[in-house]
Wavefront OBJ file of the C-alpha trace (Angstrom):
o trace
v -33.138 23.325 36.714
v -32.037 20.303 35.004
v -31.137 16.905 37.028
v -28.053 15.874 37.026
v -27.091 12.844 34.995
v -26.474 9.321 36.845
v -22.824 8.212 37.239
v -21.354 6.650 34.297
v -20.026 3.761 34.364
v -18.166 1.190 31.635
v -15.204 -0.887 31.278
v -11.984 0.079 30.121
v -9.418 -3.180 28.591
v -7.282 -3.132 26.036
v -4.814 -5.225 23.681
v -7.671 -8.205 23.359
v -5.020 -9.565 20.376
v -7.391 -11.757 19.342
v -5.691 -14.617 16.696
v -2.486 -14.981 18.285
v -0.771 -17.721 17.148
v 1.568 -18.134 20.612
v 4.315 -19.842 18.244
v 7.041 -18.954 20.704
v 5.118 -21.636 22.994
v 4.853 -25.545 23.036
v 2.516 -26.590 20.324
v 0.489 -28.624 23.545
v -0.433 -25.410 25.413
v -1.149 -22.736 21.897
v -4.810 -23.714 21.507
v -5.954 -23.101 24.903
v -3.727 -19.759 25.072
v -5.856 -18.727 22.060
v -8.866 -19.892 23.330
v -8.135 -17.770 26.720
v -7.900 -14.879 24.254
v -11.324 -15.257 22.780
v -13.123 -16.516 26.352
v -11.768 -12.834 27.279
v -14.734 -11.231 25.374
v -17.037 -13.160 27.758
v -15.127 -11.980 30.958
v -15.062 -8.633 30.344
v -18.789 -8.729 29.504
v -19.129 -10.601 32.645
v -16.988 -7.984 34.376
v -19.995 -5.059 32.961
v -23.045 -7.038 33.864
v -21.220 -7.013 37.670
v -20.167 -3.539 37.852
v -23.499 -2.038 35.906
v -21.636 -0.902 33.216
v -23.401 -0.079 29.846
v -20.221 0.205 27.988
v -16.797 -1.368 27.104
v -14.275 0.667 26.077
v -11.307 -1.262 23.988
v -8.107 1.138 23.489
v -6.617 -0.835 20.668
v -5.561 -4.010 18.958
v -8.718 -6.251 19.187
v -6.612 -8.737 16.812
v -3.048 -9.057 16.735
v -2.461 -8.830 13.012
v -4.355 -6.270 10.395
v -5.435 -9.916 8.407
v -7.080 -12.037 11.379
v -8.761 -15.162 10.189
v -12.865 -14.654 9.335
v -12.606 -16.951 11.831
v -11.202 -15.280 14.552
v -13.170 -11.817 13.582
v -16.857 -13.222 13.043
v -16.414 -15.485 16.142
v -15.206 -11.841 17.897
v -18.611 -10.286 16.812
v -20.758 -13.233 17.562
v -19.068 -12.874 21.396
v -19.658 -9.463 21.484
v -23.530 -9.871 20.206
v -24.278 -11.665 23.162
v -23.684 -9.438 25.948
v -27.177 -7.648 25.161
v -27.366 -4.619 26.957
v -23.534 -3.905 26.795
v -22.284 -1.495 23.890
v -18.307 -2.476 22.533
v -16.396 0.435 21.279
v -13.663 -0.993 19.449
v -10.489 1.457 18.578
v -7.403 0.319 15.812
v -4.472 -0.158 17.558
v -0.638 -0.457 16.199
v -1.316 -4.307 15.503
v -4.823 -3.557 13.699
v -4.660 -0.142 11.897
v -6.666 1.459 9.855
v -4.200 0.669 7.067
v -6.580 -2.768 7.507
v -8.870 -0.824 5.514
v -10.580 -4.451 4.403
v -10.865 -5.744 7.620
v -12.468 -2.989 9.772
v -14.841 -2.810 6.645
v -16.240 -6.179 6.861
v -16.226 -6.126 10.764
v -18.408 -2.969 10.465
v -20.678 -4.304 7.821
v -21.444 -7.210 9.990
v -20.920 -5.911 13.173
v -24.245 -5.954 15.571
v -25.875 -2.881 16.863
v -23.698 -2.943 20.367
v -20.505 -3.285 18.618
v -18.572 0.305 17.106
v -15.849 0.954 15.444
v -14.453 3.784 16.093
v -12.740 5.482 12.587
v -12.272 9.144 12.879
v -10.731 11.033 15.341
v -13.899 13.362 16.297
v -16.260 13.560 19.624
v -18.632 10.811 19.778
v -21.565 10.890 21.979
v -22.004 7.414 23.343
v -24.605 8.038 25.757
v -26.392 11.131 26.928
v -24.428 13.784 28.293
v -20.662 11.453 27.466
v -18.484 12.011 24.860
v -16.140 9.840 23.413
v -12.472 11.280 21.833
v -11.107 8.210 20.698
v -7.654 8.438 18.306
v -7.633 5.525 16.126
v -4.372 4.574 14.386
v -4.026 5.122 10.515
v -1.585 2.802 10.758
v 1.142 0.829 12.918
v 3.699 4.117 13.208
v 1.318 6.985 12.911
v 4.272 9.430 13.096
v 2.463 11.936 15.602
v 0.653 11.937 19.022
v -2.857 11.406 17.716
v -4.145 12.706 20.943
v -2.982 16.164 19.668
v -6.382 16.796 18.387
v -8.302 16.359 22.040
v -7.692 20.210 23.453
v -9.616 21.677 20.799
v -12.480 19.463 20.320
v -15.442 20.973 21.135
v -18.194 19.199 23.334
v -21.210 20.562 24.912
v -20.981 22.355 27.822
v -21.503 19.925 30.925
v -20.862 16.815 29.050
v -18.409 14.385 30.042
v -14.955 13.966 28.050
v -13.475 10.494 27.755
v -10.258 10.125 25.250
v -9.592 6.914 24.261
v -6.088 6.107 22.582
v -3.346 3.409 21.927
v 0.372 4.134 22.348
v 3.166 5.058 24.785
v 3.585 7.832 27.358
v 6.932 7.226 29.202
v 8.735 5.187 26.354
v 7.438 1.794 27.783
v 5.591 0.171 24.849
v 6.507 -3.219 23.601
v 7.321 -2.831 20.054
v 9.644 0.469 20.051
v 8.813 3.923 20.355
v 9.043 7.039 18.186
v 9.354 10.353 19.937
v 6.859 11.841 18.026
v 3.971 9.709 18.985
v 4.729 9.620 22.435
v 1.282 10.984 24.195
v 2.072 13.509 27.174
v 1.283 12.301 29.982
v -0.778 15.709 31.012
v -3.431 15.011 27.756
v -5.879 14.425 30.504
v -5.299 17.693 32.061
v -5.087 19.770 28.890
v -7.610 18.459 27.137
v -10.169 18.756 29.781
v -10.899 14.745 30.020
v -12.260 13.364 32.611
v -11.071 9.789 31.919
v -8.136 9.137 29.289
v -8.372 5.460 28.479
v -5.292 4.017 26.926
v -3.645 0.800 25.714
v -0.587 -0.977 24.427
v 1.045 -1.262 27.743
v -0.105 -4.806 28.310
v -0.056 -4.477 32.225
v -2.153 -1.774 34.333
v -0.836 1.006 35.302
v -1.846 4.354 36.689
v -0.754 7.450 35.164
v -2.167 10.021 36.889
v -6.014 10.084 38.697
v -7.665 10.036 35.034
v -5.038 8.268 33.350
v -4.874 4.363 32.869
v -3.459 1.770 30.706
v -5.951 -1.128 31.778
v -3.664 -3.697 30.608
v -4.501 -6.743 28.701
v -7.695 -9.013 29.761
v -5.698 -12.102 29.066
v -2.123 -11.922 29.440
v 0.402 -12.963 26.566
v 3.854 -13.342 28.107
v 6.109 -13.136 31.008
v 6.713 -9.515 30.548
v 3.757 -8.881 32.514
v 3.080 -11.493 35.343
v -0.453 -12.849 36.909
v -3.699 -12.930 35.327
v -5.316 -10.351 33.226
v -7.435 -7.985 34.445
v -9.475 -4.466 33.015
v -10.541 -1.640 34.788
v -14.319 -0.571 36.024
v -14.897 2.756 35.858
v -17.273 5.130 37.520
v -17.570 9.059 36.839
v -20.156 10.889 38.955
v -19.891 13.734 36.854
v -17.695 16.745 35.325
v -14.729 16.959 37.204
v -14.921 14.453 39.609
v -12.534 12.123 40.286
v -12.943 8.769 38.859
v -13.574 5.912 40.265
v -11.080 3.012 39.112
v -11.167 -0.441 40.405
v -9.359 -3.650 38.716
v -11.429 -6.636 37.652
v -9.821 -9.949 37.547
v -10.563 -11.465 33.798
v -8.011 -13.632 32.654
v -7.647 -17.273 32.597
v -4.072 -17.796 32.479
v -1.978 -17.085 35.098
v 1.865 -16.430 33.915
v 4.665 -16.534 36.615
v 8.570 -16.323 36.712
v 10.090 -17.327 39.881
v 13.906 -16.687 41.362
v 15.452 -19.653 42.178
v 18.314 -19.102 44.533
v 20.407 -21.679 45.601
v 23.420 -22.530 47.601
v 25.772 -26.170 47.899
v 24.592 -28.632 50.703
v 20.714 -27.132 49.708
v 18.278 -30.049 48.637
v 17.523 -28.551 45.201
v 14.254 -30.626 44.575
v 12.545 -29.419 47.693
v 13.007 -25.568 47.324
v 12.175 -26.241 43.799
v 8.821 -28.103 45.417
v 7.893 -24.625 47.618
v 7.716 -22.310 44.378
v 5.158 -24.371 42.875
v 1.232 -23.584 43.278
v -1.394 -26.055 44.381
v -1.501 -28.654 41.935
v -5.130 -27.392 41.450
v -3.789 -24.606 39.759
v -1.380 -25.570 37.718
v -2.814 -26.507 34.293
v -3.663 -22.745 34.248
v -0.269 -21.966 35.026
v 2.614 -20.826 32.686
v 5.626 -20.950 34.802
v 9.228 -20.067 34.509
v 11.910 -20.532 36.970
v 15.312 -19.161 36.940
v 17.815 -20.907 38.743
v 20.679 -19.178 40.438
v 23.596 -19.881 42.966
v 25.941 -23.228 43.107
v 24.730 -26.537 43.276
v 26.502 -30.108 43.451
v 26.339 -32.333 40.410
v 23.899 -34.477 42.270
v 22.002 -31.586 43.741
v 21.341 -30.377 39.935
v 20.393 -33.719 38.548
v 17.722 -33.888 41.242
v 16.843 -30.493 40.354
v 16.171 -31.261 36.755
v 14.412 -34.350 37.671
v 12.174 -32.886 40.196
v 11.131 -30.465 37.002
v 10.759 -33.095 35.032
v 8.111 -34.813 36.865
v 6.578 -31.282 37.750
v 6.181 -30.022 34.293
v 3.481 -32.238 32.943
v 1.003 -30.445 35.653
v 1.792 -27.029 34.074
v 0.180 -25.413 30.540
v 3.510 -24.397 30.788
v 6.682 -25.102 32.695
v 10.091 -24.017 31.526
v 13.624 -24.520 33.981
v 16.306 -21.944 33.516
v 19.637 -22.990 34.991
v 22.131 -21.334 32.971
v 22.683 -19.138 35.645
v 23.285 -21.731 38.376
v 27.062 -22.743 38.825
v 28.268 -26.121 39.499
v 30.084 -26.861 42.985
v 32.755 -29.474 41.665
v 33.699 -32.567 43.930
v 35.766 -35.215 42.051
v 33.726 -37.951 44.679
v 30.420 -36.808 42.718
v 31.895 -38.389 39.680
v 33.649 -40.956 40.926
v 30.223 -43.005 42.398
v 29.025 -43.068 38.763
v 32.741 -43.532 36.755
v 34.955 -46.215 37.393
v 38.131 -44.911 35.678
v 38.628 -45.278 32.099
v 38.174 -42.730 28.889
v 35.069 -40.802 30.550
v 37.281 -40.420 34.088
v 39.686 -38.395 31.892
v 37.408 -36.700 30.347
v 35.563 -35.940 33.204
v 38.454 -34.630 35.508
v 39.687 -32.787 32.543
v 36.372 -30.958 32.934
v 36.460 -30.240 36.480
v 39.788 -28.546 36.084
v 38.430 -24.965 35.382
v 35.883 -25.340 37.986
v 38.494 -26.121 40.730
v 40.013 -23.326 39.305
v 38.468 -20.154 40.670
v 40.805 -17.767 38.222
v 39.777 -19.628 35.241
v 37.547 -17.353 32.867
v 33.760 -17.529 33.974
v 32.588 -18.501 30.334
v 34.985 -21.640 31.052
v 33.373 -22.376 34.351
v 30.114 -21.970 33.182
v 30.407 -24.196 29.928
v 32.557 -26.728 32.051
v 29.804 -27.284 34.678
v 27.291 -27.637 31.743
v 28.953 -30.433 30.498
v 30.022 -32.288 33.726
v 25.932 -31.839 34.203
v 25.232 -33.580 31.266
v 27.898 -36.020 31.359
v 26.611 -36.725 35.260
v 22.804 -37.225 34.241
v 23.766 -39.867 31.264
v 25.805 -41.497 33.457
v 23.150 -41.817 36.202
v 20.206 -42.649 33.749
v 22.498 -45.682 32.456
v 22.996 -46.785 35.852
v 19.247 -46.793 37.013
l 1 2 3 4 5 6 7 8 9 10 11 12 13 14 15 16 17 18 19 20 21 22 23 24 25 26 27 28 29 30 31 32 33 34 35 36 37 38 39 40 41 42 43 44 45 46 47 48 49 50 51 52 53 54 55 56 57 58 59 60 61 62 63 64 65 66 67 68 69 70 71 72 73 74 75 76 77 78 79 80 81 82 83 84 85 86 87 88 89 90 91 92 93 94 95 96 97 98 99 100 101 102 103 104 105 106 107 108 109 110 111 112 113 114 115 116 117 118 119 120 121 122 123 124 125 126 127 128 129 130 131 132 133 134 135 136 137 138 139 140 141 142 143 144 145 146 147 148 149 150 151 152 153 154 155 156 157 158 159 160 161 162 163 164 165 166 167 168 169 170 171 172 173 174 175 176 177 178 179 180 181 182 183 184 185 186 187 188 189 190 191 192 193 194 195 196 197 198 199 200 201 202 203 204 205 206 207 208 209 210 211 212 213 214 215 216 217 218 219 220 221 222 223 224 225 226 227 228 229 230 231 232 233 234 235 236 237 238 239 240 241 242 243 244 245 246 247 248 249 250 251 252 253 254 255 256 257 258 259 260 261 262 263 264 265 266 267 268 269 270 271 272 273 274 275 276 277 278 279 280 281 282 283 284 285 286 287 288 289 290 291 292 293 294 295 296 297 298 299 300 301 302 303 304 305 306 307 308 309 310 311 312 313 314 315 316 317 318 319 320 321 322 323 324 325 326 327 328 329 330 331 332 333 334 335 336 337 338 339 340 341 342 343 344 345 346 347 348 349 350 351 352 353 354 355 356 357 358 359 360 361 362 363 364 365 366 367 368 369 370 371 372 373 374 375 376 377 378 379 380 381
């Protein structure tokens, strides 16, 4: 009788999006965000070593576009080559599909021995008794479920079957979903897979015991809060339920926080209570959404506190459009001594004092009064 194969351990990752430009972020943070994406390669290699995994499976979108610069893809190959004893298996996704033929030809031609580009939808033995069933994207919108070949794909008896695919299961992917491309949630069962490694959704998600989205190793937006991560997977043998552990890999921490306020509350103090420790702020991208009601002085204090805290963060944004103004003529009287400004302020205050006024009129009046109050305070200081 043949001795059973040892457990097969690997890292499941996806959506590296190397070369992403982060054009919607301020210029000051773009370089830091881009560097964090490259460093995710080192974090994945470290996760593999820590979990005694000899393979890293990347379920699509290694690169952010089909035309990354030569510097981006060559530096990526260099980083992967430095992970000695670890094999990288790269699946083209919707951002870097096989339509980018010249890209993948160049990557494959210059790839070190431990980096493998998966260009064919066919079973491939990646280790003794371990068969990988990849589903590379032929183009951004392939027009069909690319995992549909897996149920009929023949593999040796007793071999592990691991699927690797990129796409939506429940209609939540980030570029829109076409019904004909959705991967069935029971694909692992219908194809006899021991594990189905998925990419496209940038947050980590368990679909079933054998089907997971790994999430991006480095987050790239507020939609998926927190730091990036990957999955360390152990397969003890055919049919055994996978052991799946989340492993933190991200450098930057993306966070959104609500800030509900009431009149009379110290808005600046409430903001301070939401801020992370000072040592973590450079690596944090924080968006705060203020809601509720606050007076003109309270809102001015809130904005001053936000302006004071912002330089300590990688990115900081206070969104106050949802914060209504609690209007009191005495607040403006303290900084306006009659004249045209007093008349203008009183005119703006009318919608705020009239609870039957249209909500949009009240919002615009409140914003204008807050701006006027802030300008007058600056002049007075």
